[in-house]
C-alpha positions as CSV (number, residue, x, y, z in Angstrom):
1,M,-393.8,28.2,64.6
2,Y,-391.5,26.3,67.0
3,I,-392.2,23.7,69.7
4,F,-389.6,23.7,72.5
5,D,-390.6,20.5,74.3
6,I,-392.7,17.4,73.9
7,K,-393.6,15.6,77.1
8,R,-394.8,12.1,76.9
9,F,-396.7,10.3,79.7
10,A,-397.7,13.6,81.3
11,I,-400.0,13.2,84.3
12,N,-400.5,16.9,85.4
13,D,-401.6,18.5,82.1
14,G,-405.2,17.4,82.0
15,P,-407.2,14.2,82.5
16,G,-405.5,10.9,82.1
17,I,-402.1,10.3,80.7
18,R,-401.2,12.8,77.9
19,V,-398.7,14.0,75.4
20,T,-398.0,17.7,75.9
21,L,-396.7,19.9,73.2
22,F,-395.0,23.1,74.3
23,M,-395.3,26.0,71.8
24,K,-392.9,28.9,71.8
25,G,-394.0,32.5,72.4
26,C,-395.9,34.2,75.2
27,P,-397.2,37.7,75.7
28,L,-396.8,37.5,79.5
29,R,-393.6,37.9,81.5
30,C,-394.4,36.3,84.8
31,V,-391.6,36.9,87.2
32,W,-391.8,33.2,88.4
33,C,-391.9,31.7,84.9
34,H,-390.6,28.2,84.9
35,N,-390.5,27.8,81.1
36,P,-388.5,30.9,80.1
37,E,-387.4,29.1,76.9
38,G,-391.0,29.4,75.8
39,L,-391.2,33.2,76.1
40,E,-389.7,34.1,72.7
41,S,-391.3,32.8,69.5
42,R,-387.9,32.4,67.9
43,Q,-385.3,29.7,68.4
44,Q,-382.9,30.3,71.3
45,R,-379.5,28.8,72.2
46,M,-379.2,27.3,75.7
47,Y,-375.8,26.7,77.3
48,V,-374.7,24.6,80.3
49,K,-371.3,25.9,81.5
50,K,-370.4,22.8,83.5
51,K,-370.5,20.7,80.3
52,C,-368.3,23.1,78.4
53,I,-364.6,22.1,78.1
54,G,-363.6,25.4,76.5
55,C,-362.5,23.9,73.2
56,Q,-364.0,26.9,71.3
57,T,-365.4,24.6,68.6
58,C,-368.6,26.7,68.7
59,V,-366.6,29.9,68.5
60,E,-364.8,28.7,65.4
61,T,-368.0,27.3,63.9
62,C,-370.2,30.3,64.2
63,P,-370.6,31.9,60.8
64,Q,-371.6,35.2,62.3
65,H,-368.7,35.3,64.8
66,G,-371.3,35.7,67.4
67,L,-369.7,33.7,70.3
68,V,-366.7,34.4,72.5
69,L,-365.0,32.4,75.3
70,T,-364.9,34.3,78.6
71,P,-363.9,33.3,82.1
72,D,-367.6,32.8,82.7
73,G,-367.9,30.4,79.8
74,I,-369.3,31.0,76.3
75,K,-371.1,34.3,75.7
76,Q,-373.0,35.4,72.7
77,T,-372.5,38.8,71.1
78,A,-375.0,41.0,69.2
79,E,-374.0,39.2,66.0
80,C,-375.5,35.9,67.1
81,T,-378.5,34.9,65.0
82,H,-379.3,31.7,66.9
83,C,-378.7,29.7,63.7
84,G,-377.8,26.6,65.7
85,K,-374.5,25.7,64.0
86,C,-372.7,25.8,67.3
87,V,-375.2,23.3,68.8
88,E,-374.5,20.9,65.9
89,E,-370.8,21.0,66.4
90,C,-370.5,21.1,70.3
91,P,-368.6,17.9,71.2
92,T,-369.9,17.8,74.9
93,L,-373.5,18.8,74.2
94,A,-373.0,21.9,76.3
95,M,-375.4,23.7,73.9
96,E,-378.9,23.0,72.7
97,M,-381.5,24.9,70.7
98,A,-384.8,25.7,72.4
99,G,-387.4,25.3,69.6
100,K,-387.8,23.1,66.7
101,A,-390.1,23.3,63.7
102,Y,-392.2,20.1,63.1
103,S,-394.3,19.1,60.2
104,M,-397.8,17.9,61.0
105,E,-396.8,14.4,60.0
106,E,-393.8,14.5,62.4
107,L,-396.0,15.7,65.3
108,M,-398.7,13.1,64.7
109,K,-396.2,10.3,64.4
110,L,-394.9,11.2,67.8
111,V,-398.4,11.5,69.3
112,E,-399.6,8.2,67.8
113,K,-396.8,6.4,69.7
114,D,-398.8,6.8,72.9
115,R,-402.3,6.3,71.5
116,L,-402.9,3.2,73.5
117,V,-401.9,4.6,76.9
118,M,-403.9,7.8,76.1
119,E,-407.1,5.9,75.2
120,T,-406.9,3.5,78.1
121,S,-406.3,6.2,80.7
122,G,-408.8,8.7,79.4
123,G,-406.0,11.0,78.3
124,G,-405.1,12.8,75.1
125,V,-403.0,15.7,73.9
126,T,-402.4,19.0,75.6
127,L,-401.2,22.2,73.8
128,C,-399.4,24.6,76.1
129,G,-396.4,26.9,76.0
130,G,-395.5,29.7,76.2
131,E,-399.0,30.7,75.1
132,P,-400.5,28.6,72.4
133,L,-403.1,31.3,71.6
134,M,-400.3,33.4,70.2
135,H,-400.4,31.1,67.1
136,P,-404.2,30.6,66.5
137,D,-403.9,29.3,62.9
138,Y,-401.2,26.8,63.7
139,L,-403.0,25.8,66.9
140,V,-406.3,25.2,65.2
141,E,-404.5,23.2,62.5
142,I,-403.1,20.9,65.2
143,L,-406.4,20.7,67.1
144,E,-408.3,19.8,63.9
145,E,-405.9,17.0,63.1
146,L,-406.1,15.6,66.6
147,G,-409.9,15.8,66.3
148,R,-409.8,13.8,63.1
149,R,-407.8,11.2,65.0
150,N,-410.4,11.1,67.8
151,L,-407.9,12.3,70.4
152,H,-408.9,14.4,73.4
153,R,-407.7,18.0,73.1
154,T,-406.7,20.3,75.9
155,V,-405.4,23.8,75.6
156,D,-403.4,25.0,78.6
157,T,-403.6,28.8,78.3
158,T,-403.6,32.2,80.1
159,L,-406.5,33.2,77.8
160,Y,-404.7,36.5,77.3
161,A,-405.9,36.9,73.7
162,S,-408.5,38.6,71.6
163,E,-412.1,37.3,71.9
164,A,-412.0,36.5,68.2
165,T,-408.9,34.2,68.8
166,V,-410.6,32.4,71.7
167,E,-413.8,31.9,69.6
168,K,-411.7,30.5,66.8
169,V,-410.0,27.9,69.0
170,L,-413.1,27.0,71.1
171,P,-414.9,24.7,68.7
172,H,-411.8,22.5,68.4
173,T,-411.0,22.3,72.1
174,D,-412.4,19.7,74.5
175,L,-411.0,21.3,77.6
176,F,-409.4,24.6,78.6
177,M,-407.0,24.8,81.4
178,V,-406.8,28.5,82.4
179,D,-404.4,30.3,84.7
180,M,-405.7,32.8,87.1
181,K,-402.7,34.6,88.5
182,H,-404.2,37.7,90.3
183,M,-407.6,39.3,90.6
184,N,-406.1,42.8,91.1
185,S,-405.3,44.1,87.6
186,E,-402.6,46.5,88.7
187,L,-400.8,43.7,90.6
188,H,-401.4,41.4,87.7
189,Q,-399.6,43.9,85.5
190,K,-396.8,44.2,88.0
191,Y,-396.1,40.5,88.2
192,T,-397.0,39.4,84.6
193,G,-396.5,42.4,82.5
194,V,-400.1,42.5,81.3
195,P,-403.5,43.5,82.8
196,N,-406.1,40.8,83.8
197,E,-409.2,42.3,82.2
198,P,-408.9,40.4,78.8
199,I,-408.3,37.1,80.8
200,L,-411.3,37.5,83.0
201,R,-413.4,38.5,80.0
202,N,-412.4,35.4,78.1
203,I,-413.0,33.2,81.1
204,R,-416.5,34.6,81.3
205,M,-417.0,34.0,77.6
206,I,-416.0,30.4,77.5
207,A,-418.2,29.8,80.6
208,E,-421.1,31.4,78.8
209,K,-420.6,29.2,75.8
210,G,-420.6,26.1,77.9
211,A,-417.0,25.1,77.3
212,R,-415.4,22.6,79.7
213,Y,-412.6,24.3,81.7
214,W,-410.4,24.0,84.7
215,I,-408.9,26.9,86.6
216,R,-405.2,26.7,87.7
217,I,-403.9,29.1,90.4
218,P,-400.2,29.4,90.9
219,L,-400.1,30.1,94.7
220,I,-397.2,32.3,95.5
221,E,-396.4,33.8,98.9
222,G,-395.7,37.5,98.4
223,V,-397.7,37.7,95.2
224,N,-401.2,36.3,95.4
225,A,-401.4,33.9,98.4
226,D,-403.5,36.1,100.5
227,E,-407.1,35.8,101.8
228,E,-408.4,38.8,99.8
229,N,-407.2,37.5,96.5
230,I,-408.4,33.9,97.0
231,R,-411.9,35.1,98.1
232,Q,-412.0,37.4,95.0
233,C,-411.2,34.4,92.8
234,I,-414.0,32.4,94.4
235,A,-416.5,35.3,94.1
236,F,-415.6,35.7,90.4
237,L,-416.0,32.0,89.6
238,K,-419.3,31.7,91.5
239,E,-420.8,34.5,89.3
240,L,-420.1,32.6,86.1
241,P,-422.9,30.8,84.3
242,T,-421.0,27.5,84.4
243,S,-418.4,26.5,86.9
244,P,-414.9,25.1,86.3
245,E,-414.8,21.3,86.6
246,M,-411.7,21.6,88.7
247,V,-409.6,24.2,90.5
248,N,-405.9,23.3,90.8
249,I,-403.8,25.1,93.4
250,L,-400.2,25.1,92.2
251,P,-397.6,26.0,94.9
252,Y,-394.7,28.2,93.9
253,H,-391.4,26.6,92.8
254,D,-388.3,28.2,91.4
255,I,-387.4,25.6,88.7
256,G,-387.1,28.4,86.2
257,I,-383.8,29.7,87.8
258,G,-381.7,27.0,86.1
259,K,-383.3,27.5,82.8
260,H,-382.7,31.2,82.9
261,K,-379.0,30.5,83.5
262,R,-378.9,28.3,80.5
263,L,-380.5,31.0,78.4
264,G,-378.3,33.7,79.8
265,T,-381.3,35.7,81.1
266,D,-382.3,36.8,84.6
267,Y,-384.8,35.1,86.8
268,N,-386.9,37.7,88.8
269,P,-384.5,40.6,87.9
270,D,-386.2,43.0,90.3
271,E,-385.6,40.5,93.2
272,L,-389.3,40.5,94.2
273,V,-390.0,38.5,97.3
274,M,-391.6,35.1,96.4
275,S,-391.8,31.8,98.3
276,T,-393.9,28.7,98.6
277,P,-396.9,29.1,100.9
278,S,-397.0,26.9,104.0
279,Q,-398.8,23.6,103.8
280,E,-401.4,24.9,106.2
281,W,-402.1,27.9,103.9
282,Q,-402.3,25.7,100.8
283,D,-404.8,23.4,102.7
284,H,-406.8,26.5,103.8
285,C,-407.1,27.7,100.2
286,V,-408.4,24.3,99.1
287,E,-410.9,24.3,102.0
288,L,-412.1,27.8,100.9
289,F,-412.8,26.6,97.4
290,Q,-414.4,23.3,98.5
291,S,-416.7,25.0,101.0
292,N,-417.9,27.2,98.1
293,G,-418.8,24.1,96.0
294,F,-415.7,23.8,93.8
295,D,-413.8,20.6,93.2
296,C,-410.3,21.7,94.3
297,K,-407.0,20.0,94.9
298,I,-403.3,20.9,95.3
299,G,-401.3,20.1,92.1
300,G,-402.5,18.7,88.8
């Protein structure tokens, strides 16, 4: 199991100031994904052309002969195994590996550095991704260790997983932060690659079990930022036995474009039309949720 980023002093990943651990691997393929380096469970090589001086040290170093210098920079061939030898030898740091294996001791040592700021701010540790529920055994192991250390535990998730997996993680989680991307399952499949029924079923389940949870809605013009979808979200949440403590409206951004370039993959390959909703529409969505009794804000 690999972690592709560790963010310290995070203020938008749950209550207080937090340490956020990003786990690799995700079953969804959202066309707007802003962490594409978290999609695959394996390590991946990332490359920044503008840092490359064309010295071909990486080409010569690669034991599989899986790299070649082209007019567009270094390209990998089918022989590349993402072993990371090229990253170790690159003199200009034009390459890096997305994903690193940590021992529990290494992870906790990093987390403990920020214990004081987490405790004084009411923060803790957030596990996200990718999709952390893809690795339930490893996730529970981390959550149990954080629990032994009396640190608040948040799982930032799509909840696209089996009910058994969610039930396994639930007793060790203090707060779920759950994405709701679209209420129409066919459109959900179109934009994320998976249907929404398992997600909605698991949201209902954690609500029935009295878990603390927040709902996060990526608001994207051309995808889900329409009156019908927002009202369907509200109707679904109002029917649940317990309500989310917070609803976060997250306006679309295209930060993932640069990361896709570094990975050598395509952002929004079908060129679907997406944009950031107007401020007026963002405010309108917040007002709709608030008028229905939900604590709602933009961002977070």
